[in-house]
C-alpha positions in Angstrom: -3.3 15.3 -19.5 -3.5 15.5 -23.3 0.1 16.8 -23.6 1.3 14.0 -21.4 -0.6 11.3 -23.3 0.7 12.5 -26.7 4.3 12.6 -25.4 4.0 9.0 -24.0 2.4 8.0 -27.2 5.2 9.4 -29.3 7.8 7.8 -26.9 6.2 4.3 -27.2 6.1 4.6 -31.0 9.9 5.7 -31.3 8.9 9.0 -32.9 11.4 11.8 -32.8 11.9 14.1 -29.8 13.6 17.2 -31.0 16.3 16.0 -33.5 16.8 12.5 -32.0 14.7 9.3 -31.9 14.0 7.9 -28.6 15.4 4.4 -28.0 15.9 2.8 -24.5 18.7 0.7 -26.0 20.6 3.8 -27.4 21.9 4.9 -24.0 23.7 1.5 -23.3 24.8 1.0 -26.8 23.2 -2.6 -27.1 21.5 -3.8 -30.1 18.0 -5.4 -29.8 19.6 -8.9 -30.0 22.1 -8.3 -27.2 19.4 -6.7 -25.2 17.2 -9.7 -25.3 20.0 -12.0 -24.0 21.3 -9.8 -21.1 20.5 -11.4 -17.7 22.2 -12.0 -14.4 22.7 -15.8 -14.0 23.1 -15.6 -10.2 19.8 -13.8 -10.0 18.1 -16.5 -12.0 19.5 -19.1 -9.7 18.2 -17.2 -6.7 14.8 -16.9 -8.3 14.9 -20.6 -9.1 15.7 -21.4 -5.5 12.9 -19.2 -4.2 10.4 -20.8 -6.6 11.5 -24.4 -5.5 11.1 -23.3 -1.9 7.6 -22.1 -2.6 6.9 -25.3 -4.4 8.0 -27.6 -1.6 6.6 -25.7 1.3 3.5 -24.5 -0.5 2.5 -28.0 -1.8 3.3 -29.7 1.4 1.5 -27.1 3.6 -1.5 -26.8 1.4 -2.0 -30.5 1.1 -1.9 -30.7 4.9 -4.4 -28.0 5.1 -6.6 -29.6 2.6 -6.5 -33.0 4.3 -7.4 -31.2 7.6 -10.3 -29.3 6.3 -11.6 -32.4 4.4 -11.8 -34.3 7.7 -13.9 -31.4 9.4 -17.6 -31.1 9.4 -18.9 -29.7 6.0 -19.9 -26.3 6.7 -19.7 -23.2 4.3 -16.4 -21.9 5.9 -14.9 -25.4 5.5 -15.9 -25.7 1.9 -14.2 -22.2 1.3 -11.1 -23.2 3.1 -11.0 -26.4 0.9 -11.3 -24.4 -2.2 -8.6 -22.0 -1.1 -6.2 -24.8 -0.2 -6.9 -26.5 -3.5 -6.2 -23.4 -5.5 -3.0 -22.8 -3.5 -1.9 -26.4 -4.2 -2.3 -25.7 -8.0 -0.5 -22.4 -7.7 2.4 -24.1 -5.8 2.6 -26.7 -8.4 2.9 -24.1 -11.2 6.0 -22.6 -9.7 8.0 -25.7 -10.5 8.1 -25.2 -14.3 9.1 -21.4 -13.7 12.0 -22.6 -11.5 13.1 -25.1 -14.1 13.0 -22.4 -16.8 15.2 -20.2 -14.7 17.8 -23.0 -14.2 17.8 -23.7 -17.9 18.7 -20.0 -18.7 15.0 -19.1 -19.4 14.3 -21.7 -21.9 10.8 -22.8 -21.8 10.0 -26.2 -20.2 
């Protein structure tokens, strides 16, 4: 375990291994600046569509669930389901800025 930890530590700190320094960018001949801007645009659009899908159906479905449980008799299980659906509504709403960021080439919203 100690040998593995020290080798992982040395890899993370770009220390030398033998006669060469380890760099994940060295294999592909990319500079740091080029590496930060490499992305697949089609994949970003697919992820944006997936986030929009989750936003639409998650928000509508959880608002429906929240309204249903709000109309039920107030028991412990009903209150738990209300909290869960409210949390899911917030999570669904938070996917929209992520989708917009993917569409805008990962620029923050």
